[in-house]
C-alpha positions as CSV (number, residue, x, y, z in Angstrom):
1,M,16.3,14.9,3.0
2,S,15.1,15.3,-0.5
3,R,13.5,12.4,-2.1
4,L,15.2,11.0,-5.3
5,P,13.4,10.4,-8.3
6,R,11.8,6.6,-8.1
7,P,11.0,4.9,-11.7
8,I,7.6,5.7,-12.9
9,K,5.4,2.9,-13.4
10,I,2.1,2.7,-15.6
11,V,-0.9,0.8,-13.8
12,P,-4.1,-0.2,-15.5
13,S,-7.5,0.0,-13.7
14,V,-9.2,-3.0,-15.2
15,L,-12.8,-1.4,-14.3
16,P,-13.3,-0.1,-18.2
17,A,-12.1,-3.4,-19.8
18,D,-14.6,-6.1,-20.9
19,F,-15.8,-7.9,-17.8
20,A,-16.5,-11.0,-20.0
21,N,-13.0,-11.3,-20.9
22,L,-11.0,-10.3,-18.4
23,G,-8.0,-12.8,-19.0
24,Q,-7.6,-11.4,-22.2
25,A,-8.1,-7.9,-20.9
26,C,-4.9,-8.6,-18.4
27,R,-3.0,-10.2,-21.7
28,D,-3.7,-7.3,-23.6
29,L,-2.4,-5.0,-20.7
30,A,0.8,-6.9,-20.1
31,D,1.9,-6.8,-24.0
32,A,0.4,-2.7,-23.6
33,G,3.8,-2.4,-21.4
34,V,2.5,-2.1,-18.5
35,D,3.8,-2.5,-15.1
36,H,1.3,-4.5,-12.5
37,I,-2.4,-4.4,-12.1
38,Q,-4.8,-2.8,-10.2
39,W,-8.0,-4.5,-9.4
40,D,-10.4,-1.9,-8.2
41,V,-12.6,-3.9,-5.2
42,M,-15.8,-2.4,-4.2
43,D,-18.3,-3.6,-1.8
44,G,-21.3,-1.4,-2.4
45,N,-21.2,0.0,1.4
46,F,-17.4,2.0,1.7
47,V,-18.1,2.8,-2.0
48,P,-21.6,3.1,-4.3
49,N,-20.3,0.2,-6.2
50,L,-19.8,-3.7,-6.5
51,T,-16.8,-5.1,-8.7
52,F,-14.6,-8.0,-8.0
53,G,-14.3,-11.0,-5.6
54,P,-11.4,-12.8,-4.6
55,D,-12.4,-15.7,-7.2
56,V,-12.6,-13.6,-10.2
57,I,-8.6,-12.1,-9.6
58,A,-8.0,-15.8,-8.9
59,A,-9.0,-16.8,-12.4
60,C,-7.4,-14.1,-14.1
61,R,-3.8,-14.3,-12.2
62,R,-3.0,-17.7,-14.4
63,H,-3.4,-15.2,-17.8
64,V,-0.1,-12.9,-16.6
65,D,3.0,-12.4,-15.1
66,L,2.5,-9.1,-13.9
67,P,2.3,-8.3,-10.1
68,F,-1.1,-7.6,-9.2
69,E,-2.5,-5.3,-6.4
70,A,-6.1,-5.1,-4.9
71,H,-7.4,-1.8,-4.0
72,L,-9.6,-2.6,-1.1
73,M,-12.3,-0.1,-1.1
74,V,-14.5,-1.9,1.2
75,T,-15.8,-1.6,4.9
76,N,-13.2,-3.8,7.3
77,P,-11.0,-4.5,5.0
78,G,-8.8,-6.2,7.4
79,E,-11.5,-9.2,7.3
80,L,-11.0,-10.1,3.4
81,A,-7.6,-9.2,3.2
82,A,-6.5,-13.2,3.3
83,R,-9.0,-13.9,0.4
84,Y,-7.3,-11.7,-1.8
85,V,-3.7,-12.5,-0.9
86,E,-5.0,-16.1,-1.5
87,A,-6.0,-14.7,-4.9
88,G,-2.4,-13.7,-5.7
89,C,-2.0,-10.1,-5.4
90,T,1.0,-9.2,-3.9
91,R,0.0,-5.9,-2.9
92,L,-3.4,-5.0,-0.6
93,I,-4.1,-1.4,-0.5
94,V,-6.4,-0.3,2.2
95,H,-8.1,3.0,2.6
96,A,-7.2,4.7,6.3
97,E,-10.6,6.1,6.5
98,A,-12.2,2.1,6.5
99,C,-9.5,0.4,8.9
100,L,-10.5,1.6,12.6
101,H,-6.9,0.5,13.6
102,L,-4.9,1.5,10.7
103,H,-1.8,0.6,12.1
104,S,-2.9,-2.8,13.5
105,T,-4.6,-3.7,9.8
106,L,-1.2,-3.2,7.9
107,G,0.6,-5.1,10.3
108,A,-1.6,-8.1,9.4
109,I,-1.5,-7.6,5.7
110,R,2.7,-7.8,6.4
111,E,2.5,-11.0,7.9
112,L,0.1,-12.5,5.2
113,G,3.4,-12.0,3.0
114,A,1.9,-9.1,0.9
115,T,3.3,-5.4,0.6
116,A,0.6,-2.8,2.3
117,A,0.0,0.5,1.2
118,V,-2.9,3.0,2.5
119,A,-5.4,5.1,0.6
120,L,-6.3,8.5,1.3
121,N,-9.5,10.0,0.1
122,P,-9.5,13.7,-1.3
123,A,-10.7,14.7,1.7
124,T,-8.3,13.2,4.1
125,P,-5.0,14.8,5.0
126,A,-1.8,13.8,4.5
127,S,-0.8,13.8,8.0
128,A,-3.0,10.6,8.1
129,V,-0.3,8.1,6.7
130,E,2.6,10.3,8.9
131,N,3.3,7.4,11.6
132,V,2.1,4.4,9.5
133,L,5.2,4.9,6.6
134,D,7.5,2.0,8.2
135,L,5.0,-0.3,7.6
136,V,4.0,0.2,3.8
137,D,5.4,0.6,0.3
138,M,3.0,2.9,-0.9
139,V,0.7,5.7,-0.6
140,L,-2.3,6.1,-3.0
141,V,-3.7,9.7,-3.3
142,M,-7.1,9.6,-4.2
143,T,-8.1,12.3,-7.3
144,V,-11.3,11.2,-7.4
145,N,-13.5,10.3,-4.6
146,P,-13.9,6.5,-4.8
147,G,-16.7,4.5,-6.3
148,F,-16.7,4.5,-10.2
149,G,-14.7,5.3,-13.0
150,G,-14.3,7.9,-15.7
151,Q,-14.4,10.9,-13.0
152,A,-12.8,14.1,-13.2
153,Y,-9.1,14.6,-11.8
154,I,-9.1,16.8,-8.7
155,A,-6.0,18.9,-9.6
156,T,-6.4,20.4,-5.9
157,M,-4.9,17.1,-4.6
158,E,-1.5,18.0,-6.0
159,P,-0.3,19.7,-3.0
160,K,-1.2,16.5,-1.0
161,I,0.7,14.7,-3.3
162,A,3.9,16.9,-2.3
163,R,3.2,16.9,1.1
164,I,3.4,13.3,1.4
165,A,6.4,13.6,-0.5
166,E,8.0,15.5,1.4
167,M,6.9,13.4,4.4
168,I,8.7,10.2,2.7
169,G,11.7,11.9,2.2
170,S,12.1,13.2,5.8
171,S,10.9,9.5,6.8
172,G,13.6,7.8,5.1
173,H,11.5,5.1,4.0
174,D,11.2,3.5,0.6
175,V,7.7,4.3,-0.2
176,D,6.5,5.1,-3.7
177,I,3.5,7.5,-4.2
178,E,0.2,6.0,-6.5
179,V,-2.4,8.7,-7.7
180,D,-5.5,7.1,-9.2
181,G,-8.6,8.9,-10.5
182,G,-8.6,10.9,-13.9
183,I,-5.3,10.4,-14.9
184,G,-4.6,10.9,-18.7
185,V,-2.6,12.8,-20.8
186,D,-4.1,16.5,-19.5
187,T,-3.2,15.6,-15.8
188,I,-0.4,13.1,-15.5
189,A,2.5,15.4,-15.8
190,G,0.6,17.4,-12.7
191,A,0.7,14.5,-10.4
192,A,4.3,13.3,-11.5
193,R,5.5,16.8,-10.8
194,A,3.9,16.7,-7.4
195,G,5.7,13.9,-6.6
196,A,4.0,10.7,-7.6
197,N,5.8,7.8,-9.5
198,V,2.9,5.3,-9.6
199,L,0.3,6.5,-11.7
200,V,-3.0,4.7,-12.3
201,A,-5.6,4.9,-15.6
202,G,-8.2,3.5,-16.7
203,S,-10.4,5.3,-19.4
204,A,-7.4,7.2,-20.5
205,L,-6.0,4.0,-21.7
206,Y,-9.1,2.7,-23.3
207,R,-10.3,5.1,-25.0
208,D,-7.2,6.4,-26.8
209,P,-7.9,5.4,-30.3
210,A,-4.6,4.2,-31.5
211,G,-4.3,1.3,-28.9
212,L,-3.6,0.2,-25.3
213,S,0.4,0.3,-26.3
214,H,0.6,3.7,-27.4
215,A,-1.5,4.9,-24.5
216,V,1.0,3.2,-22.0
217,A,3.8,4.6,-24.0
218,E,2.3,8.4,-24.2
219,L,1.5,8.5,-20.3
220,R,5.1,7.1,-19.3
221,S,6.9,9.8,-21.5
222,L,4.4,12.6,-20.0
223,A,5.3,11.5,-16.8
224,E,9.0,11.3,-17.0
225,A,9.3,14.4,-19.0
226,A,7.4,16.3,-15.9
227,R,10.1,15.1,-13.5
């Protein structure tokens, strides 16, 4: 079964934003036309960095109406899931590598009232998600190793994106493919051509001299043209 094209979504990572003004940063991103906002939650254990706790996200929730998703780059994400749902995240992304019982963790997130998604590090094969596609609304393919923003895009992940697109098409499930890591004007077309429709960008948005709105529109146009 072929996979029909899905709407392109541009999703910002707030890692490059001014942490002292995150509420305003969220409003600026909403005004720029992004589709939702991703919070890169890092625990200093699963990845070598510390970022946002649920209280920070909850404080920003009232500033915008856009959906929030939490990318939980943490050990034992199931233990923290409820806090991030309470903070206002409607989708939780967990790493297959961090879940001893991935199927159970995804089911528990759904029971909390959120949608569940699963992320794969670069070295993790596509087959790791084959048997949980019925539990997720999105698969995230990491095109950098998680932990820090501003890394270079790993183009050799594109065949994995294409393989996951084939798996989803064959399964008949309603699942998006997100790509995170090094997405910018020079790389977004490759990811979209491979099958991704949700593109996470951080540094590329904030370094555009023409501003956030221009950056979002340009990335969306490039991704749509690539398909």
